[in-house]
Structures are given as C-alpha cells and as structure tokens.
Residue frames relative to the residue before (quaternion, step in Angstrom):
aa qw qx qy qz dx dy dz
M 1.0000 0.0000 0.0000 0.0000 0.00 0.00 0.00
L 0.3186 -0.6919 0.6211 0.1847 3.46 -1.23 0.84
R 0.0089 -0.8051 0.5919 -0.0372 3.56 -0.75 1.09
L 0.1289 -0.7343 0.6634 0.0640 3.55 -0.95 1.04
E 0.1084 -0.8485 0.5169 -0.0345 3.46 -0.30 1.39
G 0.8313 -0.1664 0.0682 0.5259 3.62 -0.31 1.24
V 0.2438 0.8251 -0.4691 0.1993 3.56 1.09 0.76
T 0.0307 0.7361 -0.6761 0.0073 3.55 -1.14 0.91
I 0.1256 -0.7890 0.6010 0.0210 3.50 -0.93 1.11
D 0.3752 -0.7099 0.5508 0.2279 3.55 -0.89 0.98
M 0.1071 -0.7928 0.5984 0.0442 3.62 -0.91 1.04
G 0.5965 -0.6023 0.3507 0.3980 3.57 1.17 0.48
G 0.8206 -0.0099 -0.0442 0.5697 3.46 0.32 1.37
A 0.7576 0.1306 -0.0782 0.6348 3.57 1.34 -0.40
T 0.2635 -0.7561 0.5712 0.1807 3.50 -1.29 0.24
L 0.2405 -0.7258 0.6210 0.1724 3.55 -1.35 0.34
A 0.1836 -0.7929 0.5784 0.0552 3.55 -0.80 1.07
A 0.0892 0.7880 -0.6077 0.0418 3.62 -1.08 0.68
D 0.0475 0.7954 -0.5962 0.0981 3.55 -0.90 0.94
W 0.4953 0.6283 -0.4477 0.3994 3.62 0.19 1.26
A 0.2847 -0.7277 0.6019 0.1646 3.47 -1.44 0.12
V 0.1098 -0.7775 0.6175 0.0459 3.57 -1.19 0.58
Q 0.4685 -0.7064 0.4595 0.2652 3.61 -0.97 0.87
P 0.6094 -0.5429 0.4322 0.3836 3.60 -1.21 0.59
G 0.8060 0.3099 -0.2435 0.4416 3.60 -1.29 0.59
R 0.5269 0.6140 -0.4494 0.3786 3.69 1.15 0.09
R 0.2906 -0.6856 0.6329 0.2121 3.49 -1.42 0.38
V 0.0082 0.8180 -0.5682 0.0892 3.56 -0.46 1.33
A 0.2606 -0.7310 0.6101 0.1594 3.56 -0.96 0.98
V 0.2251 -0.7126 0.6521 0.1274 3.54 -1.25 0.75
L 0.0093 0.8458 -0.5215 0.1117 3.52 -0.17 1.41
G 0.3863 0.7238 -0.5195 0.2388 3.57 -1.12 0.60
P 0.6762 -0.5160 0.3265 0.4122 3.60 -1.19 0.24
S 0.6502 -0.5126 0.3887 0.4043 3.51 -1.30 0.40
G 0.8198 0.2671 -0.2165 0.4579 3.47 -0.99 0.86
A 0.4961 0.6895 -0.4150 0.3260 3.54 1.32 -0.07
G 0.6386 -0.5517 0.3414 0.4139 3.63 1.17 -0.45
K 0.3179 0.7636 -0.5136 0.2282 3.63 1.19 0.29
S 0.7243 0.4190 -0.2660 0.4787 3.62 0.69 -0.95
T 0.5574 0.5719 -0.3801 0.4667 3.59 1.21 -0.56
L 0.6400 0.5166 -0.3334 0.4608 3.60 0.89 -0.85
L 0.7026 0.4411 -0.3043 0.4682 3.65 0.72 -0.81
D 0.5948 0.5561 -0.3609 0.4546 3.60 1.06 -0.72
A 0.6572 0.5092 -0.3191 0.4550 3.65 0.96 -0.80
I 0.6634 0.4940 -0.3106 0.4684 3.57 0.94 -0.94
A 0.6902 0.4744 -0.2882 0.4642 3.63 1.03 -0.76
G 0.5145 -0.6647 0.3993 0.3661 3.60 1.19 -0.38
F 0.4929 0.6593 -0.4397 0.3591 3.59 1.24 0.34
R 0.7645 0.2468 -0.1506 0.5762 3.57 1.24 -0.24
P 0.3993 -0.7461 0.4797 0.2320 3.61 -0.72 0.99
L 0.4573 -0.6448 0.5343 0.2993 3.61 -1.22 0.47
E 0.4256 -0.6451 0.5753 0.2678 3.45 -1.33 0.60
R 0.7729 -0.0690 0.0557 0.6283 3.55 1.16 -0.79
G 0.7173 0.4846 -0.3179 0.3868 3.49 -1.31 0.29
R 0.3406 -0.7272 0.5641 0.1925 3.50 -1.40 -0.01
I 0.1966 -0.7235 0.6401 0.1681 3.52 -1.36 0.45
L 0.0722 -0.8092 0.5823 -0.0319 3.58 -0.70 1.11
W 0.0567 -0.7451 0.6602 0.0757 3.53 -1.27 0.57
D 0.8322 -0.0824 -0.0301 0.5475 3.52 -0.70 1.25
G 0.7520 -0.4334 0.2033 0.4532 3.54 1.00 0.86
Q 0.5847 0.5656 -0.3538 0.4616 3.55 1.40 -0.18
D 0.3519 -0.7358 0.5314 0.2289 3.59 -0.73 1.01
L 0.2103 -0.8149 0.5344 0.0787 3.53 -0.65 1.18
T 0.4306 0.7894 -0.4005 0.1762 3.50 1.38 -0.53
G 0.7856 0.3351 -0.1908 0.4839 3.59 0.88 -0.80
L 0.5104 0.6579 -0.4103 0.3718 3.59 1.29 0.02
P 0.4732 -0.6521 0.5152 0.2921 3.59 -1.14 0.75
P 0.6953 -0.4961 0.2848 0.4351 3.63 -1.04 0.48
E 0.6832 0.5117 -0.3228 0.4089 3.62 0.80 -0.93
R 0.7133 0.4475 -0.2692 0.4674 3.62 1.15 -0.38
R 0.5631 0.5848 -0.3877 0.4365 3.55 1.31 0.15
P 0.5390 -0.6541 0.4410 0.2951 3.62 -1.18 0.68
V 0.4799 0.7094 -0.3547 0.3751 3.50 1.17 0.76
S 0.0857 -0.7229 0.6804 0.0848 3.55 -1.13 0.73
I 0.1259 -0.8113 0.5700 0.0316 3.60 -1.04 0.79
L 0.1453 -0.7671 0.6196 0.0810 3.62 -0.88 0.90
F 0.1890 -0.7627 0.6136 0.0773 3.60 -0.74 1.23
Q 0.7182 -0.4508 0.3425 0.4046 3.50 -1.43 0.20
D 0.7363 0.4282 -0.2407 0.4653 3.57 1.02 -0.84
G 0.5262 -0.6664 0.3947 0.3510 3.57 1.25 -0.03
N 0.2328 -0.8298 0.4841 0.1513 3.51 1.31 -0.39
L 0.3646 0.6934 -0.5243 0.3337 3.63 0.95 0.93
F 0.4503 -0.6662 0.5271 0.2748 3.60 -1.10 0.75
P 0.3917 -0.7763 0.4266 0.2488 3.61 -0.47 1.12
H 0.6665 0.5251 -0.2938 0.4402 3.60 1.14 -0.66
L 0.6865 0.4688 -0.2917 0.4732 3.62 1.28 -0.27
T 0.5493 -0.5919 0.4876 0.3320 3.51 -1.19 0.50
L 0.6505 -0.4977 0.3730 0.4360 3.58 -1.13 0.23
A 0.6217 0.5422 -0.3381 0.4530 3.56 1.04 -0.78
R 0.6800 0.4574 -0.2962 0.4906 3.64 0.93 -0.84
N 0.6243 0.5204 -0.3593 0.4586 3.60 0.93 -0.75
L 0.7208 0.4375 -0.2705 0.4646 3.58 0.77 -0.92
G 0.5678 0.6077 -0.3744 0.4100 3.54 1.24 -0.64
L 0.5904 0.5853 -0.3673 0.4170 3.60 1.13 -0.58
A 0.5950 0.5632 -0.3772 0.4318 3.59 1.10 -0.38
L 0.6991 0.4426 -0.2288 0.5128 3.49 1.27 -0.67
R 0.7840 0.1056 -0.0169 0.6115 3.55 1.09 -0.90
P 0.2129 -0.8175 0.5281 0.0863 3.60 0.10 1.33
D 0.6199 0.5518 -0.3609 0.4255 3.58 1.17 -0.43
G 0.5451 -0.6524 0.3737 0.3710 3.61 1.33 0.07
R 0.5008 0.6346 -0.4619 0.3648 3.66 1.12 0.04
R 0.5698 -0.6205 0.4127 0.3464 3.59 -1.03 0.62
P 0.4976 -0.6569 0.4674 0.3199 3.58 -0.96 0.86
D 0.5152 -0.5935 0.5068 0.3541 3.56 -1.27 0.32
A 0.7523 -0.3954 0.2516 0.4630 3.57 -1.35 0.14
A 0.6253 0.5261 -0.3584 0.4514 3.68 0.92 -0.71
G 0.6661 0.4879 -0.3098 0.4714 3.61 0.98 -0.86
I 0.6562 0.5140 -0.3357 0.4388 3.55 0.91 -0.71
A 0.6238 0.5182 -0.3118 0.4951 3.55 1.19 -0.64
R 0.6373 0.5304 -0.3219 0.4570 3.54 1.06 -0.68
I 0.6116 0.5496 -0.3057 0.4800 3.57 1.17 -0.83
A 0.6732 0.4917 -0.2849 0.4731 3.54 0.88 -0.95
A 0.6519 0.5009 -0.3208 0.4703 3.58 0.99 -0.74
A 0.6402 0.5258 -0.3236 0.4571 3.61 0.96 -0.85
L 0.6457 0.5085 -0.3183 0.4724 3.61 0.98 -0.88
A 0.6752 0.4949 -0.3101 0.4506 3.54 0.90 -0.82
R 0.6281 0.5646 -0.3285 0.4229 3.54 1.17 -0.71
V 0.7456 0.3650 -0.1987 0.5209 3.54 1.14 -0.58
G 0.6418 -0.5917 0.3071 0.3791 3.57 1.26 0.48
L 0.6263 0.5287 -0.3521 0.4520 3.61 1.24 0.49
E 0.1069 0.8431 -0.5155 0.1096 3.51 1.08 0.82
G 0.8375 0.2146 -0.1623 0.4757 3.56 -0.89 0.93
M 0.5966 0.6001 -0.3437 0.4073 3.58 1.25 0.07
Q 0.2534 0.8169 -0.4886 0.1723 3.59 1.22 0.36
D 0.7477 0.4179 -0.2267 0.4635 3.62 0.97 -0.78
R 0.4878 0.6466 -0.4352 0.3932 3.62 1.25 0.08
R 0.3380 -0.7056 0.5856 0.2121 3.52 -1.29 0.60
P 0.6468 -0.5649 0.3123 0.4062 3.66 -0.98 0.68
G 0.6263 0.5678 -0.3485 0.4048 3.60 1.04 -0.81
T 0.6739 0.4957 -0.3091 0.4523 3.63 1.11 -0.48
L 0.6278 0.5551 -0.3148 0.4457 3.63 1.32 -0.06
S 0.5056 -0.6101 0.4979 0.3524 3.50 -1.20 0.40
G 0.6999 -0.4507 0.3337 0.4423 3.59 -1.24 0.16
G 0.6648 0.5059 -0.3019 0.4594 3.53 0.96 -0.91
Q 0.6607 0.5045 -0.3136 0.4588 3.64 1.02 -0.78
Q 0.6180 0.5306 -0.3447 0.4666 3.56 1.12 -0.68
S 0.6205 0.5324 -0.3304 0.4716 3.56 1.09 -0.76
R 0.6321 0.5316 -0.3163 0.4668 3.57 0.98 -0.82
A 0.6716 0.5014 -0.3170 0.4439 3.56 0.88 -0.95
A 0.6493 0.5122 -0.3192 0.4628 3.56 1.02 -0.81
L 0.6374 0.4997 -0.3201 0.4915 3.58 1.13 -0.62
A 0.5788 0.5601 -0.3655 0.4665 3.65 1.10 -0.55
R 0.6464 0.5190 -0.3190 0.4594 3.55 1.03 -0.83
V 0.6168 0.5325 -0.3393 0.4699 3.60 1.05 -0.70
L 0.5879 0.5777 -0.3460 0.4483 3.57 1.03 -0.79
L 0.7089 0.4762 -0.2529 0.4546 3.50 0.86 -1.12
Q 0.6394 0.5274 -0.3364 0.4470 3.63 1.07 -0.70
E 0.1505 -0.8666 0.4680 0.0855 3.60 1.12 -0.55
R 0.3246 0.7459 -0.4935 0.3076 3.49 1.19 0.99
P 0.5246 -0.6977 0.4084 0.2669 3.53 -1.07 0.81
I 0.7263 0.3265 -0.2504 0.5506 3.66 1.19 -0.07
L 0.0727 -0.7954 0.6016 -0.0057 3.59 -0.69 1.10
L 0.1185 -0.7925 0.5979 0.0218 3.56 -0.70 1.24
L 0.0978 -0.7843 0.6113 0.0400 3.61 -0.82 0.97
D 0.0763 -0.8040 0.5882 0.0421 3.57 -0.59 1.12
E 0.7651 -0.3910 0.1779 0.4797 3.52 0.38 1.35
P 0.1543 0.8521 -0.4929 0.0848 3.58 0.98 0.76
F 0.7453 0.3720 -0.2162 0.5093 3.65 1.17 -0.47
A 0.3080 0.7833 -0.5027 0.1970 3.61 1.22 0.23
A 0.7142 0.4717 -0.2937 0.4256 3.65 0.92 -0.67
L 0.5906 0.5910 -0.3661 0.4097 3.60 1.27 -0.22
G 0.5850 -0.5730 0.4467 0.3603 3.54 -1.21 0.47
P 0.7110 -0.4930 0.2900 0.4091 3.61 -1.23 0.48
A 0.6935 0.4770 -0.3109 0.4415 3.65 0.79 -0.85
L 0.6779 0.4918 -0.2771 0.4709 3.55 0.99 -0.86
K 0.6137 0.5381 -0.3236 0.4787 3.56 1.15 -0.68
A 0.6496 0.5175 -0.3152 0.4592 3.54 0.98 -0.84
E 0.6340 0.5354 -0.3034 0.4684 3.50 1.14 -0.88
M 0.6709 0.4996 -0.3031 0.4565 3.58 0.93 -0.87
L 0.6238 0.5381 -0.3274 0.4628 3.60 1.02 -0.75
E 0.6468 0.5152 -0.3197 0.4625 3.51 1.00 -0.79
L 0.6368 0.5136 -0.3090 0.4849 3.57 1.12 -0.86
V 0.6424 0.5103 -0.3440 0.4567 3.63 0.96 -0.73
R 0.6039 0.5471 -0.3399 0.4694 3.56 1.11 -0.78
D 0.6884 0.4668 -0.2989 0.4678 3.65 0.86 -0.83
V 0.6683 0.4794 -0.3260 0.4661 3.59 0.95 -0.81
A 0.6394 0.5235 -0.3345 0.4530 3.59 0.93 -0.73
A 0.6380 0.5232 -0.3216 0.4646 3.56 1.02 -0.79
Q 0.6171 0.5621 -0.3063 0.4577 3.53 1.11 -0.86
L 0.7379 0.4037 -0.2001 0.5025 3.53 0.99 -0.92
G 0.3622 -0.7128 0.5116 0.3147 3.53 1.13 -0.55
A 0.3973 0.7765 -0.4101 0.2664 3.51 1.28 0.40
L 0.4324 -0.6302 0.5832 0.2753 3.49 -1.33 0.68
V 0.1614 -0.7878 0.5907 0.0663 3.63 -0.89 0.98
L 0.0428 -0.7222 0.6900 0.0246 3.53 -1.05 0.89
M 0.0338 -0.8231 0.5643 -0.0536 3.56 -0.52 1.27
V 0.2743 -0.7391 0.5942 0.1593 3.56 -0.74 1.11
T 0.1319 0.7959 -0.5829 0.0974 3.54 -0.96 0.91
H 0.3598 -0.6893 0.5804 0.2420 3.55 -1.16 0.54
D 0.6588 0.5597 -0.2609 0.4297 3.58 1.27 -0.55
A 0.3222 -0.7516 0.5393 0.2011 3.60 -0.37 1.17
G 0.6015 0.5697 -0.3489 0.4381 3.63 1.06 -0.60
D 0.6218 0.4909 -0.3327 0.5115 3.66 1.03 -0.75
A 0.6581 0.5193 -0.3349 0.4303 3.59 0.82 -0.86
R 0.6894 0.4698 -0.2887 0.4698 3.59 0.94 -0.83
R 0.6623 0.5011 -0.3150 0.4594 3.64 1.05 -0.65
F 0.8010 0.3835 -0.1496 0.4348 3.53 0.94 -0.97
A 0.7863 0.4149 -0.1583 0.4296 3.51 0.85 -1.15
E 0.4174 -0.6744 0.5576 0.2450 3.53 -1.24 0.71
A 0.7862 0.0773 -0.0166 0.6129 3.50 1.17 -0.67
V 0.2608 -0.7460 0.5977 0.1350 3.63 -1.27 0.44
V 0.1980 -0.6840 0.6899 0.1302 3.49 -1.28 0.83
L 0.1854 -0.7826 0.5863 0.0975 3.57 -0.68 1.10
V 0.1387 -0.7830 0.6052 0.0375 3.56 -0.70 1.16
A 0.3331 0.7073 -0.5578 0.2786 3.53 -0.57 1.27
D 0.8534 0.1411 -0.1156 0.4883 3.57 -1.29 0.66
G 0.7373 -0.4784 0.2366 0.4141 3.53 0.93 0.93
I 0.6869 0.4274 -0.2669 0.5237 3.61 1.34 0.23
A 0.1924 -0.6957 0.6751 0.1526 3.56 -1.03 0.79
A 0.2591 -0.8302 0.4752 0.1334 3.60 -0.10 1.37
P 0.6311 -0.5471 0.3678 0.4087 3.60 -1.07 0.41
P 0.6122 -0.5786 0.3828 0.3793 3.64 -0.96 0.61
V 0.0862 -0.7803 0.6189 0.0251 3.55 -0.97 0.91
E 0.5744 -0.5861 0.4233 0.3840 3.65 -0.94 0.77
T 0.6013 -0.6480 0.3359 0.3251 3.54 -0.79 1.14
E 0.7432 0.4313 -0.2457 0.4487 3.54 0.58 -1.13
R 0.6162 0.5449 -0.3467 0.4507 3.59 1.13 -0.68
L 0.6376 0.5362 -0.3052 0.4613 3.56 1.13 -0.90
F 0.7325 0.4200 -0.2646 0.4659 3.58 0.81 -0.92
A 0.6087 0.5573 -0.3677 0.4285 3.57 1.16 -0.50
D 0.7906 0.0763 -0.0396 0.6063 3.59 1.18 -0.58
P 0.0706 -0.8608 0.5027 0.0359 3.58 0.56 1.18
P 0.4474 -0.6697 0.5102 0.3018 3.56 -1.03 0.77
P 0.7144 -0.4505 0.2804 0.4561 3.66 -1.19 0.36
A 0.6702 0.5085 -0.3408 0.4196 3.66 0.78 -0.78
L 0.6670 0.4674 -0.3044 0.4940 3.60 1.03 -0.75
R 0.6042 0.5565 -0.3492 0.4509 3.57 1.01 -0.75
A 0.6604 0.5061 -0.2904 0.4726 3.57 0.96 -0.93
Y 0.6482 0.5293 -0.3041 0.4551 3.53 1.00 -0.93
L 0.6996 0.4654 -0.2922 0.4567 3.58 0.80 -0.97
G 0.6117 0.5519 -0.3372 0.4556 3.59 1.17 -0.56
E 0.6426 0.5202 -0.3099 0.4696 3.57 1.29 -0.56
G 0.7668 -0.3700 0.2514 0.4604 3.62 1.15 -0.11
G 0.3771 0.6885 -0.5215 0.3343 3.50 1.18 0.40
H 0.4325 -0.7283 0.4774 0.2337 3.61 -1.04 0.70
C-alpha cells in the first residue's frame, strides 16, 4: 500500500497537502487544473521533491528520505526521457545496468522480449530520433517493464499523441501494469482519459490532493472543485 501520511509539499509560495492511502495494483488518475500541483505530487512520491512535513510509505517502508533511484518507483515523462545518442537496446539496458555496462546475454534477451511486448520487435539498434512519437512512448514503456517496480507514475507521457494513439497507449499501459501488478498514478488534464483508464481519481485543487474516489462515483456527483474544473474545459 502507498500511504501519504500528513504530507505537505512546498510549491514555491503555496503548499500542497495530501493524507491518504491507495492499494497496490490500482489505476488512479490525478486530475485537476493547471498549476494545482499534480506533477508536484508525483515528483514528491518519486523523490525528486522533498516534503515540508509528513511521510511517504510503501508497504510500511518509509521512503521519505530515500533518493529516487532507491524508491520502488518508475516514472514516464512526456518526453520519454530516452538518450538520443544511444540505441534502444542501450537505453533499455540502463534499466538493468544503471552503471551503463552492457547487459549479459540474459539481459539482452529480456530487452528484446520487452521491445516485442510493446510492439517494437527487432528495433534494438534504432535510435530514438528515428522513431515516431508513439514508438518513443512504447520504448519508454518497455523500460518500465524491465525495471519491474511496483509503483508506476505517468506525468502526461502521451499528451502530444493524437486521440486514437493515446487511447492505444493507455490500453498498453493497462496491460503492462497488470503484468507487473503495479499501482499506476497518472496525471492528466483530460477527464475523458481519467474515466476510460482509472478505477479511482485523486482530485488536486485548492492546495489539496484529495483522497482517491471511485471514478464513476466522483463523476456522478462531482465536488465543487471538479465541477468548476470541468466547466473550464474538462472533457
């Protein structure tokens, strides 16, 4: 279980508070207006941003003081975070060997299998710049498969993709997360994406990341903050 216990995060002139828990294996959307703190929340869970107060725990282990590389977390950013000068095999190899050394034969086979799993079979020797945006997203997802971490954070990684391709990628994330048994927290501005993908929603607004609420229950009876957001252009 991921638990945010009395958490306060400094956002530079404002704060974001969170105090809730969510079970492993759930798909949770993080929804709210621009600037409300959605990415800030993910950064804190990943270890990129310190807490002002409180603790973050996973299965009872206190993660609060751990650096990002020691947390049980994978994160997908909008740019995919692939090194342009490295082949896909070398990029994905960093998930297995963060020291940059080449994986052994078993590791190379795992990389090939992960690429095949996301529809990039045989593309080990391609560089990111030769791939479409959708293919780069798939490569980044293959790296998540190799990391095999139980918490997967998505910071709008598919925002630049068209609607059909984005829907395809969300379905692939659903499959990959199920294979890993991973908890997914997905930042989105799109209420439609939240309804299609997520079992529950964390609404971030007015300095609070609210406890997760079952998706259909939330949209059936939206609180004032969600009602105001949807009126501003949520879909």
